[in-house]
N, C-alpha and C positions, 0 to 999 in steps of 0.2 A: 591586544590582538589575539593572544593565546586564549583568552576567555571566550572570544567569539567562535573560535574553532571548537572549543569544548562544548559550547552551547549548541552549535550546529550538529556535532556528533551525538549529543544527548537527544536532540530533536529527531534525528534520523533513527536512532535506536527506539525512541518512544513511539514514533508513528508506525514503525514496523511491528513493534509489540502490540500496539493497538489494532493494527490490521489483522494480525494473526489471531488475537483474541476475538475480534469481531466475527471472523469466519467461524470460529468454534461456537460462539453464542448463536449465530444465525443458523448454524446446523442444528443445534439443540432445539431452538424454537421451532424450526421447520419440522423436526421430527415429532415434537410434542403436540403442536397445534395445527400443523399443516398450513403454515403461513404462506402468503403469496410470494412468489419468487421476485417479482419486479421491485418490491420495496427493499429486499436484501441486495439486489443488484445495484441499486442507486447508492446505497451506503458503501458497498465495496468499491465502487468506482470512485467515489469521493475520497475514500481512504487511500486508494491507489494514486489518485492525482496529487494528494498531499505528500507523497513520498513513500508510501508503504506498499508499493506494488509487488515487490519481491516477496514480502511476507504473506501477502494475500494469495499470491500464486502458489507459494509453497504450501500454505495451509489448505488451499482448495484440494490439493492432491493428498495431503496427509489425512484430511477428514473425509475425502471423497465427496465434497460439496460442490454441486453445480458444475461438474466437469463436462456435462453434456451441453452446457450453454455456449453457443457459438460466439456470442457477444463477449463474454468474459474470457474465453479461450483465445481470442484474437486481440482484444483491447488491452488486457492486463500485461501480456508480454511487450506490447508496444510501449506501454507506460513504464515498464521496467527499464527499457532502453532509454527512454526520455529522462527518467529519474537518475539513472547512472550518469548520463551525459551532463545533466545539470549539476549533480553533486561533484563530478569531476571538474567542471568549469569553476564551480564555487570554491573548491579547495585549491585548485591550481593557480587561479588568478588572485585569490584572496577574497575574503568576504567583503571588505569595503569597496572592492571594484564594482560590485553590483549596486551600490548606492548612487551611482551616476554622479 
């Protein structure tokens, strides 16, 4: 049981690190090549859905990346609340409770 909690905590940390690094690399690519913003938005939303919304939102402000995007400025905080709620339910009720 303890191993499942450790794996869940490692997953949360890893997806948040991935989200933060994704924003940094997207910022660098956009600065170098002038890449389209839509492709970066999709990747950021997927990383946020998987549990890295807090890191994506933080990294957006640290790197000043796409803070003018209304979609990201509304959707990512909503996903932060959803992620926190799901993580809270996961750890409060126990991980095997989600296995039905």
